[in-house]
Structures are given as C-alpha cells and as structure tokens.
LUMSEFI-155723 format. One line per 3 residues: number of its first residue (from 1); their letters; for each residue x, y, z of N, C-alpha, C. Coordinates in Angstrom, 2 decimals. Example, Ala and Ser with C-alpha at 12.3 -4.5 7.8 and 13.67 -1.06 7.14 Angstrom:
# residues 2
1) AS) 13.19:-5.69:7.80:12.30:-4.50:7.80:13.20:-3.30:7.80 | 12.85:-2.25:7.08:13.67:-1.06:7.14:12.90:0.03:7.87
***
This chain:
# residues 298
1) MKE) 30.35:-72.88:39.95:29.45:-72.07:40.82:28.15:-72.81:40.97 | 27.52:-72.87:42.19:26.33:-73.45:42.41:25.09:-72.54:41.90 | 24.04:-73.20:41.54:22.89:-72.45:41.21:22.15:-71.69:42.40
4) LSI) 22.23:-72.43:43.49:21.54:-71.95:44.66:22.30:-72.26:45.94 | 22.32:-71.23:46.84:22.77:-71.44:48.30:21.60:-71.33:49.19 | 21.35:-72.30:50.05:20.34:-72.32:51.05:20.95:-72.08:52.36
7) IVP) 20.72:-70.89:52.97:21.21:-70.54:54.23:20.25:-70.78:55.35 | 20.72:-71.64:56.34:19.79:-72.10:57.46:20.44:-71.74:58.75 | 20.04:-70.69:59.41:20.50:-70.33:60.72:19.89:-71.34:61.77
10) VYN) 20.73:-71.67:62.75:20.15:-72.66:63.83:20.61:-72.06:65.16 | 19.62:-71.95:66.09:19.93:-71.59:67.44:18.90:-72.38:68.32 | 19.46:-73.37:69.00:18.72:-74.09:70.01:17.37:-74.61:69.55
13) IEK) 17.42:-75.39:68.30:16.15:-75.84:67.70:16.29:-77.32:67.40 | 16.87:-78.14:68.32:17.15:-79.54:68.10:15.84:-80.26:67.83 | 14.76:-79.70:68.33:13.49:-80.46:68.13:13.07:-80.37:66.69
16) YIK) 13.54:-79.33:65.96:12.94:-79.08:64.60:13.95:-79.29:63.48 | 15.28:-79.08:63.75:16.25:-78.90:62.69:16.33:-80.12:61.87 | 16.28:-81.33:62.27:16.37:-82.54:61.56:15.37:-82.52:60.44
19) ECL) 14.11:-82.28:60.83:12.99:-82.31:59.85:13.24:-81.27:58.70 | 13.62:-80.02:59.17:14.02:-79.08:58.18:15.00:-79.50:57.10 | 16.16:-79.94:57.64:17.21:-80.39:56.74:16.76:-81.56:55.89
22) ESI) 16.01:-82.48:56.39:15.59:-83.74:55.62:14.67:-83.17:54.49 | 13.85:-82.16:54.72:13.01:-81.64:53.58:13.83:-81.00:52.46 | 15.03:-80.37:52.89:15.84:-79.70:51.93:16.49:-80.77:51.13
25) SKI) 16.84:-81.92:51.72:17.55:-83.00:50.98:16.62:-83.59:49.90 | 15.45:-83.38:49.81:14.59:-83.92:48.78:14.58:-83.11:47.52 | 15.30:-81.93:47.55:15.55:-81.20:46.28:16.55:-82.06:45.41
28) KNI) 16.09:-82.33:44.24:16.89:-83.22:43.35:17.51:-82.63:42.09 | 16.87:-81.76:41.56:17.21:-81.25:40.19:17.88:-79.83:40.07 | 18.42:-79.39:41.23:18.99:-78.12:41.30:20.44:-78.33:41.84
31) NYE) 21.41:-77.63:41.21:22.84:-77.65:41.82:22.83:-76.69:42.97 | 22.69:-77.19:44.11:22.68:-76.39:45.26:23.62:-76.71:46.42 | 23.81:-75.78:47.25:24.56:-76.04:48.59:23.76:-75.67:49.77
34) VLI) 23.90:-76.26:50.93:23.24:-75.85:52.21:24.34:-75.46:53.12 | 24.14:-74.16:53.53:25.06:-73.61:54.61:24.29:-73.54:55.87 | 24.70:-74.35:56.86:23.99:-74.51:58.15:24.83:-73.67:59.18
37) IND) 24.31:-72.60:59.62:24.95:-71.75:60.61:24.48:-71.92:61.98 | 25.35:-72.58:62.78:24.99:-72.77:64.25:25.33:-71.56:64.91 | 24.33:-70.74:65.31:24.60:-69.44:65.99:24.70:-69.51:67.45
40) GSK) 25.62:-70.34:67.88:25.90:-70.46:69.38:24.92:-71.32:70.10 | 24.34:-72.44:69.40:23.36:-73.22:70.12:24.08:-74.04:71.25 | 23.25:-74.06:72.31:23.69:-74.75:73.56:23.12:-76.19:73.83
43) DNS) 22.19:-76.47:72.84:21.49:-77.78:72.92:22.15:-78.82:72.00 | 21.32:-79.79:71.55:21.91:-80.89:70.79:21.95:-80.67:69.29 | 21.67:-79.38:68.82:21.59:-79.07:67.45:22.77:-79.48:66.65
46) QKI) 24.06:-79.23:67.23:25.19:-79.47:66.34:25.40:-80.94:66.06 | 25.06:-81.85:67.00:25.16:-83.25:66.75:24.27:-83.58:65.56 | 23.02:-83.05:65.55:22.17:-83.38:64.44:22.64:-82.81:63.07
49) IND) 23.26:-81.68:63.16:23.81:-81.10:61.99:25.00:-81.92:61.54 | 25.87:-82.41:62.38:27.03:-83.26:62.03:26.59:-84.54:61.38 | 25.57:-85.18:61.89:25.01:-86.38:61.34:24.47:-86.12:59.88
52) YCK) 23.77:-85.01:59.73:23.25:-84.64:58.47:24.40:-84.43:57.47 | 25.39:-83.70:57.93:26.45:-83.37:56.86:27.21:-84.62:56.45 | 27.24:-85.60:57.30:27.90:-86.91:56.96:27.38:-87.57:55.82
55) TNI) 26.02:-87.39:55.60:25.24:-88.15:54.58:24.85:-87.20:53.41 | 25.13:-85.99:53.58:24.80:-85.02:52.38:26.01:-84.11:52.07 | 26.61:-84.46:50.90:27.81:-83.73:50.52:27.57:-82.34:50.10
58) RAK) 26.31:-81.99:49.94:25.93:-80.55:49.61:25.99:-79.63:50.87 | 25.97:-80.24:52.01:25.90:-79.48:53.29:27.20:-79.03:53.84 | 27.22:-77.83:54.41:28.42:-77.36:55.01:27.95:-76.82:56.44
61) SYI) 28.79:-77.16:57.39:28.37:-76.78:58.77:29.32:-75.63:59.27 | 28.77:-74.66:59.80:29.55:-73.57:60.45:29.12:-73.24:61.89 | 30.07:-73.04:62.80:29.62:-72.72:64.13:30.26:-71.32:64.44
64) KTN) 29.42:-70.44:65.01:29.80:-69.10:65.35:29.14:-68.62:66.67 | 29.79:-67.66:67.28:29.29:-67.15:68.45:27.89:-66.54:68.27 | 26.95:-66.69:69.18:25.68:-66.21:69.00:25.72:-64.62:68.68
67) GGL) 25.03:-64.33:67.61:24.98:-62.89:67.27:23.50:-62.51:66.73 | 22.67:-63.54:66.70:21.31:-63.13:66.31:21.06:-63.62:64.83 | 19.82:-63.56:64.43:19.44:-64.06:63.03:20.17:-63.20:61.93
70) SSA) 20.20:-61.92:62.09:20.85:-61.07:61.01:22.25:-61.44:60.88 | 22.98:-61.62:62.00:24.39:-62.04:62.03:24.57:-63.40:61.39 | 23.70:-64.35:61.64:23.90:-65.68:61.09:23.70:-65.75:59.59
73) RNY) 22.59:-65.01:59.19:22.29:-64.95:57.74:23.44:-64.25:56.97 | 23.95:-63.16:57.51:25.09:-62.47:56.83:26.26:-63.34:56.80 | 26.59:-64.19:57.90:27.75:-65.07:57.86:27.54:-66.08:56.78
76) GLE) 26.38:-66.55:56.43:26.18:-67.50:55.34:26.26:-66.86:54.04 | 25.76:-65.56:53.95:25.74:-64.87:52.73:27.17:-64.64:52.23 | 28.05:-64.38:53.21:29.45:-64.06:52.86:30.22:-65.26:52.28
79) RAI) 29.66:-66.44:52.62:30.32:-67.70:52.25:29.60:-68.41:51.12 | 28.56:-67.95:50.74:27.67:-68.62:49.70:28.30:-68.46:48.34 | 28.22:-69.52:47.54:28.80:-69.52:46.20:27.61:-69.66:45.14
82) GEY) 26.46:-69.61:45.48:25.24:-69.86:44.65:24.92:-68.57:43.86 | 24.37:-68.75:42.64:23.78:-67.60:41.94:22.64:-66.94:42.64 | 21.86:-67.81:43.43:20.68:-67.34:44.06:20.86:-67.71:45.57
85) IWF) 20.26:-66.89:46.47:20.23:-67.19:47.88:18.73:-67.42:48.34 | 18.65:-68.48:49.22:17.41:-68.73:49.85:17.60:-68.79:51.32 | 16.92:-67.96:52.08:17.03:-68.00:53.58:15.94:-68.84:54.12
88) VDG) 16.29:-69.92:54.77:15.29:-70.92:55.34:15.51:-70.92:56.80 | 14.49:-70.69:57.55:14.59:-70.86:59.03:14.64:-72.28:59.47 | 15.49:-72.62:60.40:15.69:-74.02:60.83:14.61:-74.68:61.49
91) DDI) 13.62:-74.06:61.78:12.44:-74.68:62.57:11.26:-74.77:61.59 | 11.48:-74.49:60.20:10.41:-74.67:59.22:10.63:-75.77:58.19 | 9.90:-76.01:57.28:10.12:-77.10:56.30:9.87:-76.51:54.87
94) IEP) 10.59:-77.05:53.95:10.36:-76.59:52.59:9.60:-77.71:51.80 | 8.95:-77.20:50.64:8.18:-78.04:49.83:9.11:-78.33:48.56 | 9.89:-79.40:48.37:10.83:-79.59:47.31:10.45:-79.60:45.89
97) DEF) 9.29:-80.17:45.59:8.77:-80.16:44.31:8.31:-78.87:43.74 | 7.53:-78.20:44.54:7.06:-76.86:44.10:8.19:-75.83:44.06 | 9.14:-76.00:44.98:10.27:-75.11:44.93:11.21:-75.19:43.70
100) ESF) 11.36:-76.53:43.22:12.05:-76.77:42.06:11.43:-76.06:40.85 | 10.08:-76.29:40.65:9.47:-75.65:39.58:9.53:-74.15:39.60 | 9.32:-73.54:40.79:9.43:-72.12:40.97:10.86:-71.54:40.73
103) FKE) 11.84:-72.35:41.16:13.22:-71.85:41.01:13.62:-71.85:39.48 | 13.28:-72.94:38.82:13.69:-73.01:37.48:13.07:-71.89:36.65 | 11.88:-71.45:36.94:11.31:-70.19:36.19:12.05:-68.95:36.61
106) AFK) 12.29:-68.70:37.92:12.88:-67.57:38.33:14.39:-67.47:37.83 | 15.02:-68.60:37.88:16.43:-68.73:37.35:16.47:-68.44:35.88 | 15.58:-68.96:35.13:15.59:-68.70:33.66:15.40:-67.28:33.30
109) EKL) 14.58:-66.59:34.16:14.35:-65.13:33.94:15.38:-64.23:34.46 | 16.33:-64.77:35.22:17.42:-64.03:35.87:16.85:-62.94:36.72 | 15.85:-63.23:37.51:15.27:-62.20:38.36:16.16:-61.77:39.52
112) DIG) 16.02:-60.55:39.91:16.64:-60.15:41.15:15.94:-60.73:42.39 | 14.71:-60.74:42.32:13.92:-61.28:43.38:12.80:-62.16:42.82 | 12.74:-63.45:43.17:11.63:-64.35:42.86:10.84:-64.52:44.10
115) IAN) 9.52:-64.27:43.98:8.59:-64.31:45.12:7.65:-65.49:44.90 | 7.47:-66.17:45.98:6.57:-67.41:46.00:5.52:-67.32:47.01 | 4.86:-68.39:47.40:3.75:-68.48:48.38:4.16:-69.47:49.40
118) FSE) 3.37:-69.50:50.45:3.65:-70.44:51.58:2.46:-71.02:52.19 | 2.63:-72.02:53.09:1.52:-72.62:53.77:1.99:-72.51:55.27 | 1.03:-72.37:56.15:1.21:-72.51:57.54:0.90:-73.91:58.02
121) FYT) 1.61:-74.41:59.00:1.33:-75.72:59.54:1.50:-75.74:61.17 | 0.82:-76.70:61.77:0.76:-76.68:63.23:1.27:-77.98:63.87 | 1.69:-78.94:63.11:2.31:-80.16:63.69:3.47:-80.57:62.80
124) SNK) 4.31:-81.46:63.40:5.49:-81.95:62.59:5.00:-82.82:61.48 | 3.78:-83.33:61.45:3.28:-84.12:60.40:2.57:-83.29:59.29 | 2.63:-82.02:59.49:1.99:-81.05:58.59:0.44:-81.23:58.55
127) IEI) -0.11:-81.76:59.64:-1.59:-81.76:59.76:-1.98:-80.32:60.03 | -3.18:-80.03:59.69:-3.73:-78.67:59.71:-2.92:-77.71:58.97 | -2.79:-78.01:57.78:-2.03:-77.06:56.81:-3.04:-76.02:56.28
130) NRI) -2.53:-74.81:56.38:-3.37:-73.68:55.84:-2.57:-73.01:54.71 | -3.09:-73.16:53.51:-2.50:-72.49:52.32:-2.91:-71.04:52.30 | -1.87:-70.16:52.22:-2.29:-68.75:52.11:-2.55:-68.31:50.78
133) KKY) -3.86:-68.08:50.48:-4.33:-67.94:49.20:-4.42:-66.45:48.73 | -4.25:-65.53:49.67:-4.45:-64.10:49.31:-3.47:-63.62:48.23 | -2.34:-64.15:48.23:-1.22:-63.67:47.29:-1.53:-64.22:45.81
136) QRL) -2.51:-65.03:45.67:-2.75:-65.52:44.32:-3.20:-64.39:43.47 | -3.70:-63.24:44.10:-4.06:-62.06:43.31:-2.91:-61.30:42.54 | -1.65:-61.77:42.84:-0.49:-61.22:42.18:-0.01:-62.07:40.98
139) VNL) -0.69:-63.25:40.73:-0.11:-64.20:39.85:0.02:-63.75:38.42 | -0.84:-62.86:37.93:-0.80:-62.50:36.54:0.05:-61.28:36.32 | 0.75:-60.81:37.24:1.75:-59.68:37.06:2.89:-60.12:36.22
142) PIL) 3.35:-59.28:35.28:4.54:-59.60:34.51:5.80:-59.29:35.42 | 6.93:-59.48:34.73:8.16:-59.07:35.51:8.19:-57.63:35.56 | 8.43:-57.00:36.79:8.38:-55.59:37.07:9.59:-55.14:37.79
145) NGK) 9.98:-53.97:37.80:10.96:-53.47:38.73:10.37:-53.44:40.03 | 11.20:-53.39:41.09:10.77:-53.55:42.45:9.83:-52.47:42.86 | 10.12:-51.18:42.42:9.18:-50.10:42.92:7.86:-50.28:42.35
148) KFF) 7.68:-50.74:41.07:6.36:-50.93:40.42:5.68:-52.07:41.19 | 6.43:-53.20:41.44:5.86:-54.37:42.07:5.37:-53.97:43.44 | 6.16:-53.16:44.19:5.69:-52.75:45.52:4.30:-51.92:45.37
151) QIS) 4.34:-50.98:44.43:3.15:-50.12:44.22:1.86:-50.94:44.17 | 1.94:-51.93:43.23:0.84:-52.78:42.91:0.49:-53.67:44.12 | 1.43:-54.33:44.62:1.14:-55.25:45.72:0.63:-54.54:47.01
154) DRK) 1.33:-53.33:47.34:0.86:-52.55:48.37:-0.54:-52.05:48.25 | -0.93:-51.68:47.08:-2.19:-51.15:46.81:-3.28:-52.29:47.07 | -2.93:-53.52:46.84:-3.79:-54.58:47.05:-3.72:-55.14:48.46
157) GLF) -2.84:-54.49:49.28:-2.61:-54.92:50.69:-1.82:-56.30:50.77 | -0.92:-56.57:49.75:-0.30:-57.76:49.60:1.23:-57.80:49.69 | 1.81:-56.68:50.07:3.27:-56.68:50.12:3.65:-57.36:51.43
160) SVT) 4.49:-58.27:51.36:5.02:-59.15:52.52:6.44:-58.89:52.74 | 6.85:-58.74:53.98:8.24:-58.61:54.37:8.98:-59.76:54.56 | 8.34:-60.98:54.69:9.00:-62.26:54.93:9.97:-62.57:53.80
163) VWK) 11.21:-62.93:54.24:12.24:-63.27:53.23:12.30:-64.68:52.80 | 11.70:-65.63:53.56:11.94:-67.04:53.37:11.02:-67.59:52.25 | 10.16:-66.76:51.77:9.27:-67.18:50.57:9.84:-66.56:49.30
166) NIY) 11.04:-65.97:49.34:11.66:-65.35:48.20:13.01:-65.93:47.97 | 13.52:-65.87:46.71:14.91:-66.03:46.44:15.52:-64.73:45.87 | 16.77:-64.54:46.20:17.50:-63.30:45.83:18.73:-63.68:44.97
169) RKK) 18.88:-62.96:43.95:20.09:-63.14:43.15:21.34:-62.51:43.85 | 22.27:-63.32:44.10:23.43:-62.86:44.91:24.12:-61.65:44.30 | 24.25:-61.68:42.99:24.98:-60.51:42.28:24.17:-59.15:42.59
172) FLV) 22.83:-59.22:42.63:22.06:-58.04:42.94:22.37:-57.57:44.43 | 22.36:-58.51:45.38:22.61:-58.13:46.76:24.01:-57.58:46.95 | 25.03:-58.24:46.30:26.45:-57.77:46.33:26.54:-56.30:45.76
175) EEK) 26.09:-56.16:44.59:26.21:-54.90:43.88:25.51:-53.75:44.61 | 24.36:-54.08:45.17:23.69:-52.98:45.90:24.17:-52.90:47.32 | 24.99:-53.76:47.80:25.56:-53.76:49.19:24.42:-53.87:50.18
178) IKF) 23.57:-54.77:49.96:22.47:-55.07:50.85:22.74:-56.39:51.64 | 22.60:-56.16:52.98:22.65:-57.37:53.87:21.77:-57.05:55.01 | 21.62:-58.00:55.95:20.87:-57.80:57.09:21.59:-56.82:58.13
181) KDG) 20.87:-56.05:58.79:21.42:-55.19:59.74:21.64:-55.91:61.09 | 22.90:-56.03:61.46:23.26:-56.67:62.76:22.68:-55.92:63.87 | 22.27:-56.59:64.97:22.00:-55.93:66.22:20.54:-55.48:66.32
184) IIF) 19.72:-55.79:65.35:18.30:-55.52:65.50:17.38:-56.83:65.28 | 16.25:-56.72:65.70:15.20:-57.77:65.55:14.23:-57.33:64.53 | 13.34:-58.04:64.12:12.40:-57.66:63.02:13.18:-57.27:61.75
187) EDE) 14.35:-57.93:61.48:15.18:-57.62:60.51:14.57:-57.68:59.12 | 13.59:-58.56:58.85:12.99:-58.61:57.55:12.26:-57.39:57.14 | 11.80:-56.58:58.12:11.09:-55.31:57.78:12.06:-54.39:57.03
190) LFS) 13.36:-54.39:57.41:14.28:-53.51:56.70:14.76:-54.13:55.47 | 15.27:-55.28:55.58:15.80:-55.94:54.32:14.87:-56.05:53.14 | 13.52:-56.47:53.39:12.64:-56.61:52.35:12.32:-55.26:51.61
193) RLT) 12.25:-54.12:52.37:12.02:-52.85:51.80:13.21:-52.33:51.03 | 14.34:-52.63:51.49:15.60:-52.07:50.81:15.71:-52.82:49.53 | 15.46:-54.17:49.49:15.68:-54.99:48.27:14.54:-54.72:47.31
196) INR) 13.25:-54.46:47.66:12.30:-54.23:46.64:12.43:-52.89:46.08 | 13.04:-51.92:46.89:13.13:-50.56:46.34:14.24:-50.49:45.24 | 15.16:-51.42:45.34:16.34:-51.33:44.45:16.29:-52.40:43.29
199) AQK) 15.41:-53.43:43.35:15.52:-54.51:42.41:14.94:-54.00:41.09 | 15.47:-54.60:40.01:15.11:-54.25:38.66:14.21:-55.26:38.03 | 14.20:-56.54:38.53:13.41:-57.63:37.97:12.74:-58.45:39.01
202) VKY) 11.45:-58.34:39.20:10.81:-59.07:40.34:9.53:-59.66:39.75 | 9.26:-60.87:40.10:7.98:-61.49:39.73:7.50:-62.49:40.83 | 6.26:-62.54:40.89:5.45:-63.43:41.85:5.06:-64.77:41.08
205) YDS) 5.27:-65.89:41.68:4.79:-67.14:41.20:4.00:-67.85:42.32 | 2.78:-68.39:41.90:1.91:-68.98:42.83:2.33:-70.34:43.23 | 3.51:-70.58:43.75:4.13:-71.84:44.09:4.22:-71.88:45.65
208) YIY) 3.75:-72.90:46.22:3.75:-73.06:47.75:4.99:-73.81:48.10 | 6.11:-72.99:48.26:7.43:-73.60:48.44:7.83:-73.81:49.91 | 7.03:-73.23:50.88:7.48:-73.18:52.19:6.40:-73.50:53.23
211) FYR) 6.66:-74.34:54.21:5.75:-74.52:55.33:6.30:-73.74:56.56 | 5.47:-72.82:57.01:5.92:-71.90:58.15:5.27:-72.53:59.42 | 6.06:-72.85:60.34:5.55:-73.40:61.61:4.89:-72.45:62.52
214) QNR) 3.66:-72.69:62.98:2.90:-71.76:63.78:3.08:-72.08:65.31 | 3.31:-73.23:65.58:3.38:-73.52:67.12:4.85:-73.69:67.57 | 5.69:-72.91:67.12:7.13:-73.01:67.51:7.25:-72.44:68.88
217) ENS) 8.28:-73.07:69.63:8.59:-72.63:70.87:9.68:-71.55:70.89 | 9.64:-70.70:71.85:10.65:-69.62:72.00:10.53:-68.62:70.88 | 9.39:-68.48:70.24:9.13:-67.44:69.21:9.32:-66.08:69.81
220) IMK) 10.05:-65.19:69.07:10.23:-63.79:69.50:8.96:-63.08:69.61 | 7.90:-63.55:68.81:6.65:-62.83:68.71:5.88:-63.02:70.04 | 6.29:-64.08:70.82:5.56:-64.39:72.05:6.02:-63.62:73.25
223) TIN) 7.18:-62.86:73.05:7.81:-62.18:74.12:8.14:-60.82:73.77 | 7.20:-60.13:73.17:7.39:-58.80:72.71:7.32:-57.81:73.86 | 8.42:-56.96:74.04:8.29:-55.99:75.24:8.78:-54.64:74.66
226) KDK) 8.90:-53.64:75.59:9.19:-52.27:75.09:10.61:-52.26:74.44 | 11.63:-52.90:75.02:13.02:-52.85:74.42:12.93:-53.46:72.97 | 12.17:-54.51:72.69:12.12:-55.06:71.46:11.43:-54.21:70.54
229) LLN) 10.31:-53.58:70.93:9.54:-52.72:70.04:10.45:-51.47:69.58 | 11.35:-51.09:70.43:12.22:-49.99:69.99:13.10:-50.22:68.78 | 13.21:-51.55:68.42:13.88:-51.91:67.16:13.27:-51.24:66.04
232) YYK) 11.93:-51.06:66.07:11.21:-50.39:64.86:11.63:-48.98:64.73 | 11.98:-48.25:65.78:12.69:-46.96:65.66:13.90:-47.02:64.81 | 14.82:-47.87:65.05:16.02:-48.08:64.26:15.67:-48.36:62.81
235) IAE) 14.70:-49.27:62.59:14.35:-49.53:61.21:13.77:-48.31:60.49 | 12.93:-47.58:61.23:12.36:-46.36:60.64:13.51:-45.34:60.27 | 14.49:-45.25:61.12:15.63:-44.32:60.95:16.36:-44.77:59.66
238) LLS) 16.74:-46.00:59.48:17.48:-46.49:58.42:16.70:-46.40:57.15 | 15.44:-46.63:57.10:14.62:-46.50:55.95:14.49:-45.05:55.51 | 14.36:-44.17:56.50:14.31:-42.76:56.22:15.64:-42.24:55.53
241) KEF) 16.71:-42.76:55.97:18.04:-42.36:55.25:18.09:-42.89:53.98 | 17.60:-44.08:53.70:17.58:-44.69:52.44:16.63:-43.90:51.41 | 15.49:-43.54:51.85:14.44:-42.96:51.05:14.83:-41.54:50.71
244) TKD) 15.70:-40.81:51.70:16.03:-39.45:51.47:16.99:-39.34:50.25 | 17.80:-40.49:50.07:18.73:-40.50:48.90:18.08:-40.85:47.59 | 16.88:-41.38:47.60:16.30:-41.87:46.30:15.06:-41.01:46.06
247) KNV) 15.03:-40.28:45.06:13.91:-39.29:44.70:12.72:-40.15:44.08 | 12.93:-41.41:43.77:11.85:-42.10:42.95:11.16:-43.17:43.88 | 11.40:-43.04:45.19:10.74:-44.04:46.09:9.14:-43.90:45.98
250) PSG) 8.46:-45.02:45.74:6.93:-44.96:45.78:6.41:-44.36:47.01 | 5.25:-43.65:46.89:4.77:-42.96:48.08:4.44:-43.90:49.23 | 3.99:-45.13:48.80:3.62:-46.14:49.81:4.85:-46.50:50.68
253) LKK) 6.09:-46.64:50.10:7.26:-46.84:50.78:7.70:-45.74:51.69 | 7.54:-44.55:51.15:7.84:-43.31:51.94:7.10:-43.30:53.22 | 5.96:-43.85:53.28:5.06:-43.76:54.42:5.41:-44.79:55.48
256) VPI) 6.23:-45.76:55.12:6.57:-46.84:56.10:7.34:-46.38:57.26 | 8.30:-45.54:57.17:9.07:-45.12:58.39:8.08:-44.34:59.25 | 7.17:-43.52:58.85:6.26:-42.75:59.70:5.29:-43.84:60.31
259) SLY) 4.83:-44.79:59.62:3.96:-45.77:60.15:4.64:-46.61:61.25 | 5.90:-47.08:61.00:6.57:-47.79:62.09:6.82:-46.99:63.27 | 7.24:-45.72:63.04:7.55:-44.85:64.11:6.36:-44.61:65.02
262) TKT) 5.27:-44.21:64.39:4.02:-43.69:65.15:3.37:-44.94:65.73 | 3.28:-46.04:65.15:2.71:-47.28:65.71:3.50:-47.68:67.00 | 4.91:-47.58:66.92:5.67:-47.92:68.01:5.55:-46.92:69.15
265) LKK) 5.48:-45.63:68.81:5.41:-44.56:69.74:4.12:-44.69:70.58 | 3.04:-45.20:69.83:1.80:-45.22:70.57:1.84:-46.35:71.64 | 2.77:-47.33:71.40:2.89:-48.42:72.43:3.91:-48.05:73.47
268) VKI) 4.97:-47.47:73.14:6.14:-47.31:74.15:6.09:-46.03:74.77 | 5.52:-45.01:74.11:5.42:-43.62:74.76:6.83:-42.98:74.87 | 7.73:-43.28:74.04:9.05:-42.73:74.12:9.31:-41.96:72.82
271) RDK) 9.39:-40.71:72.85:9.54:-39.84:71.57:11.00:-39.82:71.31 | 11.39:-39.79:69.99:12.79:-39.73:69.59:12.79:-38.65:68.55 | 13.28:-37.49:68.90:13.18:-36.24:68.10:14.24:-36.35:66.92
274) KIE) 15.32:-37.08:67.24:16.40:-37.27:66.21:15.79:-38.09:65.05 | 15.08:-39.10:65.28:14.46:-39.91:64.19:13.35:-39.07:63.55 | 12.55:-38.36:64.23:11.59:-37.48:63.52:12.26:-36.43:62.59
277) KII) 13.40:-35.92:63.00:14.01:-34.95:62.10:14.49:-35.66:60.81 | 14.97:-36.92:60.90:15.42:-37.63:59.70:14.18:-37.94:58.83 | 13.01:-38.27:59.44:11.89:-38.61:58.70:11.37:-37.39:57.96
280) FNI) 11.50:-36.14:58.59:11.03:-35.02:57.82:11.84:-34.71:56.58 | 13.07:-35.27:56.44:13.92:-35.10:55.29:13.49:-35.88:54.06 | 12.66:-36.84:54.23:12.22:-37.77:53.14:11.47:-36.86:52.11
283) PGI) 11.84:-36.76:50.86:11.08:-35.94:49.85:9.57:-36.39:49.85 | 8.69:-35.36:49.88:7.26:-35.58:49.82:6.67:-35.86:51.13 | 7.41:-35.95:52.16:6.82:-36.16:53.54:6.93:-34.82:54.21
286) FFY) 5.68:-34.32:54.54:5.58:-32.94:55.07:5.47:-33.03:56.69 | 6.06:-32.09:57.32:6.23:-32.04:58.69:4.81:-31.98:59.38 | 3.87:-31.30:58.83:2.57:-31.15:59.53:1.88:-32.43:59.59
289) KLR) 2.06:-33.34:58.60:1.38:-34.64:58.68:1.82:-35.45:59.90 | 3.14:-35.46:60.11:3.67:-36.21:61.15:3.37:-35.54:62.48 | 3.47:-34.24:62.53:3.11:-33.39:63.74:1.72:-33.70:64.15
292) KKL) 0.78:-33.87:63.19:-0.66:-34.11:63.50:-0.77:-35.46:64.16 | -0.02:-36.44:63.60:-0.11:-37.83:64.22:0.47:-37.80:65.59 | 1.56:-36.99:65.77:2.20:-37.02:67.07:1.27:-36.35:68.13
295) QIL) 0.53:-35.37:67.69:-0.48:-34.66:68.55:-1.51:-35.61:68.95 | -1.94:-36.46:68.12:-2.98:-37.40:68.47:-2.48:-38.53:69.40 | -1.20:-38.90:69.30:-0.64:-39.94:70.03:-0.16:-39.50:71.39
298) L) 0.22:-38.27:71.54:0.87:-37.85:72.91:-0.13:-36.97:73.61
***
C-alpha cells in the first residue's frame, strides 16, 4: 500500500499541466502514486500526460468522459491505494520540500485531516508570490476533533473550505462514506464541511505546501451567473440534511446553510420553500430567524 495518493484532475489545461506534474515529481521521500484523471480534455493535455507517465513510474493516467471536478476527483478516489489522499488541481503547483515535512508529521499522528498553508502566485515562474499568513494564528492548536477545530478556526474567521491545502486519511473518507457530490460546482463548500464535522483527529501545520494560481484562464469564478449560483441552494439543502441527523453540530456550522441560502437568494431572487423547510428542521435553528432574514431580502 502507498502512503499517499495524489489525485490530479485535468480538463483542457495543456498550458499548465506539465508544470504541475513536474513539481509533484520533486517529492522524493514519500511512497506515493499520482493518479492523473483526464476529464474529457479536447486539447493537447493527454499527450503531455502520456509523456510524463513514460518517465515517472509512480504516475497512472486515466481518461474519462467529462463529468466535472467532483466526478474526476471521485474517479481517482475510487482507484487510489494510498493511506492518505491529496487533491491537487492540475493548473497549480506544489512545494515538495515543505509538503514532505508536513506529510511526515500528519502521517505519524494518523490524522483524519492534516491542514497546511498555501501561497498565491501570478506567473509560471512564481514571481509575485503572496504567502497567506493569516492561518498562522492556528499553529499552536493541538490535535482536535473536527467539530472543535471548526469552532476555534471559525471564531477566528479562519475556517477554509479549500481541499487542496489538506490531506485526508482514506480510511476516514471510506468509513464515513464521504465523497464529492457529482453534478454541482463549488463542491469544496460541501466536502470540507462534511469532513470537518465528522473527523476525530485534525491539526494545522504552518507549512506552505501549495502554490495557487491566480491568473488562470477559464476560471469558473470569472463566469458566475444565476444558474451557477443556484448550486449553493443544493449545498445548503445537503448540509441541512446532514446537520439534522447530528445533534452535536457546532452552532457555527448550523448557520452555514442559512448563510448560503440567504446570500444566494439576495442575488438570484428565487425562493425555494422546499429548502427552507429542510433548514427549519436543523436543531437549534428557529423559524423566526430565517423568516426575518427573508423579509429583509424580499
């Protein structure tokens, strides 16, 4: 069994994928595999992937019909044989040395979720690097269960839904039956909150393991429209159902479905009474609070 499975979804990113894979190749002291999931690319990405796999025995290439990021990540997760999973976007870059140090600590502690830090960059040469320093305020926290970690990080305004700066123990994901929800975008919003709510061992390390590309082309965040925003309704519905079943959900997490729903409602002006009814069933969430918000918005 491998220590780590790195899952890299690819869709029409021939401009970036080689740089991403080459950065992963610099990991030396971890027994890992790379699962490259070509999610229906129509550009030259697969040729770059094939060339990479010829020179890297750790890499495995898979081609599937385009189904979106959730589908590609789940496809890799089903085939991964590593004790830990790392989801790396194919247009970003990793920092191998800091990742190795971070991984060894998290692996030794057998964490369900190991959380690290990241840098933003604006060119392929990593010029104009911006290290995100706000998360350093979590560095002295001990190993906590996910609910407690959420409470503390949320109180500090530091809970992040991004999955690529975390590693996840595969046994934890399998036992809890957590995967990405197919057919939605903003999938990290759901996955991160489900995992943090159920994890038993979580810790933050101030290791800058990831370079997040800021000037990427075809970013979904550049083309947000009403149909895409309605994905937040589905996420609010699924979180509401999850939190209704769990009486020990932190109050900050309970508020997330309301926040997602009302912020989206304010933009799209489409009310969904079915979702409102589901939200009302979350223990500790009272109807009048949501109704007051709705009266303000409508």
